[in-house]
C-alpha positions as CSV (number, residue, x, y, z in Angstrom):
1,M,54.0,38.2,-117.4
2,N,51.9,41.5,-117.5
3,F,53.5,45.1,-117.0
4,H,52.8,45.3,-113.4
5,Q,54.4,41.8,-112.6
6,R,57.6,42.9,-114.6
7,L,57.6,46.4,-112.9
8,G,57.5,44.5,-109.5
9,L,60.0,42.1,-110.6
10,F,62.3,45.0,-111.8
11,I,62.0,46.8,-108.3
12,L,62.7,43.6,-106.2
13,I,66.0,43.1,-108.4
14,L,66.9,47.0,-107.9
15,I,66.3,46.5,-104.1
16,S,68.4,43.4,-103.9
17,I,71.5,44.8,-105.8
18,A,71.3,47.8,-103.7
19,Y,71.1,45.8,-100.3
20,V,74.4,43.7,-101.5
21,Y,76.1,46.8,-102.5
22,F,75.8,48.7,-99.3
23,S,76.2,45.4,-97.3
24,F,79.4,44.2,-98.7
25,F,80.9,47.1,-101.1
26,A,80.0,50.4,-99.6
27,K,82.2,50.1,-96.4
28,D,82.8,53.7,-96.4
29,F,79.1,54.7,-97.0
30,N,77.9,57.7,-94.7
31,M,74.4,57.2,-93.8
32,P,72.6,60.8,-94.2
33,E,72.3,62.7,-90.9
34,F,68.6,62.7,-90.8
35,L,68.4,58.7,-90.9
36,K,71.2,58.6,-88.3
37,K,69.3,60.9,-86.1
38,H,66.3,58.4,-86.2
39,E,68.2,55.1,-86.6
40,K,68.2,53.8,-82.9
41,Q,65.8,56.4,-81.5
42,D,63.4,54.8,-78.9
43,V,59.8,55.4,-79.4
44,Y,57.5,55.6,-76.4
45,N,54.8,52.9,-76.4
46,P,52.3,53.3,-73.4
47,M,51.7,49.8,-73.7
48,D,55.1,48.9,-72.1
49,N,54.2,50.2,-68.8
50,Q,51.0,48.4,-69.0
51,V,52.7,45.1,-69.8
52,S,55.3,45.6,-67.0
53,Q,52.6,46.3,-64.7
54,I,50.8,43.2,-65.6
55,V,54.1,41.3,-65.1
56,D,54.7,42.8,-61.6
57,E,51.2,41.8,-60.6
58,Q,51.4,38.4,-61.8
59,N,54.8,38.1,-59.9
60,N,53.1,39.4,-56.5
61,L,50.3,36.9,-57.2
62,Q,52.7,34.1,-57.3
63,K,54.3,35.1,-53.8
64,K,52.5,34.6,-50.6
65,N,53.8,35.3,-46.8
66,V,53.7,32.7,-44.3
67,K,54.6,33.1,-40.7
68,I,56.6,30.9,-38.6
69,F,57.5,31.5,-34.8
70,I,60.8,31.4,-33.2
71,L,62.1,32.7,-29.7
72,D,64.0,35.8,-29.4
73,K,66.6,36.5,-26.4
74,S,64.3,36.7,-23.7
75,G,62.6,33.3,-24.8
76,N,59.5,35.0,-26.1
77,L,57.9,33.6,-29.2
78,R,58.1,35.9,-32.2
79,S,56.9,35.8,-35.7
80,M,58.9,35.8,-38.7
81,N,57.7,36.1,-42.3
82,R,58.9,33.8,-44.9
83,E,57.8,34.2,-49.0
84,C,56.4,31.2,-50.2
85,Q,55.9,30.9,-54.1
86,P,53.0,28.7,-54.8
87,S,54.3,27.9,-58.1
88,K,57.3,26.2,-57.0
89,E,55.8,24.5,-53.5
90,F,53.4,22.0,-53.2
91,S,51.9,23.8,-50.4
92,C,52.6,27.0,-48.5
93,F,51.4,25.5,-45.2
94,E,54.1,22.8,-45.6
95,Y,56.7,25.2,-46.8
96,A,56.0,27.1,-43.6
97,I,56.6,23.9,-41.6
98,K,59.8,23.4,-43.4
99,E,61.1,26.8,-42.7
100,L,60.0,26.4,-39.0
101,I,62.2,23.3,-38.8
102,S,65.2,24.8,-40.4
103,A,64.9,28.2,-38.3
104,P,66.4,30.6,-37.6
105,S,68.1,32.0,-40.5
106,E,71.7,32.9,-40.4
107,Y,70.7,36.7,-40.2
108,E,68.2,35.8,-37.5
109,K,70.8,34.0,-35.4
110,T,72.9,37.4,-35.6
111,K,70.1,39.1,-33.9
112,G,69.7,36.5,-31.1
113,Y,66.7,34.4,-32.4
114,I,66.7,30.6,-31.5
115,S,64.4,27.6,-32.0
116,E,63.7,24.9,-29.5
117,I,63.2,22.5,-32.2
118,P,66.1,19.9,-32.2
119,A,68.5,19.8,-35.1
120,G,67.8,16.8,-37.4
121,T,64.1,16.9,-36.7
122,K,62.6,16.1,-40.3
123,L,59.2,16.7,-41.8
124,L,58.1,13.2,-42.8
125,S,54.9,14.4,-44.3
126,V,51.7,16.9,-44.4
127,R,48.5,15.6,-45.3
128,E,45.8,18.2,-46.0
129,S,42.3,17.5,-46.6
130,S,39.4,19.9,-46.4
131,N,38.6,19.4,-42.7
132,S,42.0,18.4,-41.3
133,V,45.9,18.9,-41.5
134,M,48.3,16.2,-40.3
135,V,51.7,17.3,-39.6
136,D,54.1,14.0,-39.2
137,L,57.5,14.9,-37.6
138,S,60.5,12.3,-37.1
139,S,61.4,11.2,-33.6
140,E,64.1,14.0,-33.2
141,F,61.6,16.4,-32.3
142,E,61.3,14.8,-28.9
143,T,64.9,14.5,-28.1
144,G,67.1,16.8,-25.8
145,G,66.0,19.2,-23.4
146,G,63.7,19.3,-20.6
147,A,60.1,19.9,-20.0
148,E,60.3,23.8,-20.8
149,S,62.2,23.1,-24.0
150,T,59.6,20.7,-24.8
151,Y,56.7,23.0,-23.9
152,L,58.3,25.9,-26.1
153,R,58.9,23.7,-29.3
154,I,55.4,22.5,-29.1
155,K,54.1,26.1,-28.9
156,Q,56.3,27.0,-31.7
157,V,54.5,24.2,-34.0
158,I,51.1,25.3,-32.6
159,R,51.7,28.7,-33.5
160,T,53.0,28.2,-36.9
161,A,50.3,25.8,-37.9
162,N,47.6,28.1,-36.5
163,A,48.9,31.2,-38.4
164,N,49.0,29.6,-41.6
165,T,45.6,27.3,-41.7
166,S,42.3,27.7,-40.2
167,T,41.9,24.0,-40.6
168,P,42.3,21.7,-37.5
169,V,46.0,20.6,-37.3
170,Y,46.9,17.2,-35.9
171,L,50.6,16.7,-34.9
172,Y,52.3,13.0,-35.4
173,I,55.5,11.6,-34.6
174,N,56.6,8.8,-36.6
175,G,53.2,8.3,-37.8
176,R,51.4,8.2,-34.5
177,Q,49.4,10.8,-33.3
178,A,51.3,12.9,-30.6
179,N,49.4,12.8,-27.1
180,V,52.4,13.0,-25.0
181,I,55.9,14.4,-26.2
182,G,59.1,13.8,-24.7
183,G,60.6,12.0,-22.0
184,E,59.2,14.5,-19.4
185,G,55.9,13.6,-21.0
186,V,54.3,16.9,-22.1
187,M,50.8,16.1,-22.8
188,I,49.1,17.5,-26.0
189,K,45.3,18.1,-26.5
190,Q,44.6,17.8,-30.5
191,P,43.7,19.5,-32.7
192,L,46.6,21.8,-32.1
193,N,45.3,25.4,-30.6
194,E,46.1,27.8,-27.9
195,H,44.6,25.3,-25.2
196,S,46.3,22.3,-26.4
197,L,49.1,22.5,-23.4
198,E,46.4,23.4,-20.8
199,E,46.0,20.6,-18.2
């Protein structure tokens, strides 16, 4: 072992002894004032702001607003925003249809908003491709209400679908394309658009 190695070993032993002493035996040891002053002082790091900004931007990129349409007190269709997180949802279009079926929220109810989509309606499936989207709803969608209620609930689906994709959307009920809805026999032209309910 040469001189430098012995010196390094000696310094290491001294540091170890000092550490053990101050950790376990010197309970009343007072740290010098200049060390206390700098012990926990925060050091500004300009990178902290950049990192926070990048995290915020990533979080915003992971969110997407979708629109659903429900009815106000006067029976007019109104758009409502819902926040979709693509990282959690298979499809933001599908998320919008799910939100439409479960709308209005408790807060929206207090403001007098309603939906003509019957309670118990389920989204059976959404099949999306590059040239079409198929929305399959359960048979509850056709139940209850008269022609006006049926007309409005179809309008809710049409507006919501068209607000969230530019791809042609087709409505199915229990696996069959819906060309006539409800006991009142409301006719639908497909794909869904603003002219679908015109005779």
